[in-house]
C-alpha positions in Angstrom: -2.8 -15.9 -31.1 -5.9 -17.4 -29.6 -8.8 -18.9 -31.6 -11.1 -15.8 -31.1 -8.3 -13.4 -32.1 -7.5 -15.6 -35.2 -11.2 -15.7 -36.2 -11.5 -11.9 -35.8 -8.4 -11.4 -37.9 -9.7 -13.9 -40.5 -13.0 -12.0 -40.8 -11.2 -8.6 -41.1 -9.0 -9.9 -43.8 -11.9 -11.5 -45.7 -13.7 -8.1 -45.6 -10.6 -6.3 -46.8 -10.2 -8.8 -49.7 -13.8 -8.2 -50.7 -13.3 -4.4 -50.6 -10.2 -4.7 -52.8 -12.1 -6.9 -55.3 -14.9 -4.3 -55.4 -12.4 -1.6 -56.0 -10.9 -3.6 -58.8 -14.3 -4.0 -60.4 -14.9 -0.2 -60.3 -11.5 0.4 -61.9 -12.3 -2.2 -64.7 -15.6 -0.5 -65.2 -14.0 2.9 -65.6 -11.4 1.4 -68.0 -14.3 -0.1 -70.1 -16.0 3.3 -70.2 -12.8 4.9 -71.4 -12.4 2.3 -74.0 -15.9 2.9 -75.3 -15.3 6.7 -75.5 -12.0 6.2 -77.2 -13.7 3.9 -79.8 -16.3 6.5 -80.4 -13.6 9.2 -80.9 -11.8 6.9 -83.4 -15.0 6.4 -85.3 -15.4 10.2 -85.5 -11.9 10.7 -86.7 -12.4 8.3 -89.6 -14.5 11.0 -91.4 -12.0 13.9 -90.8 -9.1 15.1 -92.8 -5.8 13.9 -91.3 -4.3 17.4 -90.7 -7.5 19.3 -89.9 -7.7 21.1 -86.5 -10.6 18.9 -85.5 -8.5 15.8 -86.2 -5.6 17.2 -84.1 -8.0 18.0 -81.3 -9.4 14.4 -81.4 -6.0 12.9 -81.4 -5.0 15.0 -78.3 -8.2 13.9 -76.6 -7.5 10.3 -77.4 -4.0 10.6 -76.1 -5.3 12.1 -72.9 -7.8 9.2 -72.5 -5.1 6.7 -73.1 -2.9 8.2 -70.4 -5.8 8.1 -68.0 -6.3 4.4 -68.9 -2.6 3.7 -68.2 -3.0 5.3 -64.8 -6.0 3.2 -64.1 -4.1 0.1 -65.1 -1.4 0.9 -62.7 -4.0 1.4 -59.9 -5.5 -1.9 -60.8 -2.2 -3.6 -60.6 -1.6 -2.1 -57.1 -5.1 -3.3 -56.0 -4.4 -6.8 -57.3 -1.0 -6.9 -55.5 -2.7 -5.9 -52.3 -5.4 -8.5 -52.8 -2.8 -11.2 -53.3 -1.0 -10.1 -50.1 -4.3 -10.3 -48.2 -5.0 -13.7 -49.7 -1.6 -14.9 -48.5 -2.3 -13.6 -45.0 -5.8 -15.3 -45.1 -4.1 -18.6 -45.9 -1.7 -18.1 -43.0 -4.5 -17.3 -40.5 -6.5 -20.4 -41.7 -3.5 -22.5 -40.8 -3.3 -20.9 -37.4 -7.0 -21.5 -36.9 -6.6 -25.1 -38.0 -3.8 -25.7 -35.5 -5.8 -24.1 -32.7 -8.7 -26.4 -33.4 -6.5 -29.4 -33.6 -4.8 -28.6 -30.3 -8.1 -27.9 -28.6 -9.6 -31.3 -29.7 -6.4 -33.1 -28.6 -7.0 -31.6 -25.2 -10.5 -33.1 -24.9 -9.7 -36.5 -26.4 
């Protein structure tokens, strides 16, 4: 791969890594919002009778929010795995660029 192609690949990978990091931040923000909502629901449930219909409805809602959080956690892991793969490829392209630069300067020296 030539220097220009390597540089273009490097820039594309860097942009992809930034996109994945932003996506991870959005997922973390959504998880934080869910945690806040769940905390509020737990606070509401403290004042209710354990077997009341309202308490059962709150428990069902909390369980639903927890399952959404688990799905978001899995999505975050997937994004992190992709980011790590892109970082590995960035490192490989950096080495290729370094070799291209070294061979080019050897030609002129």
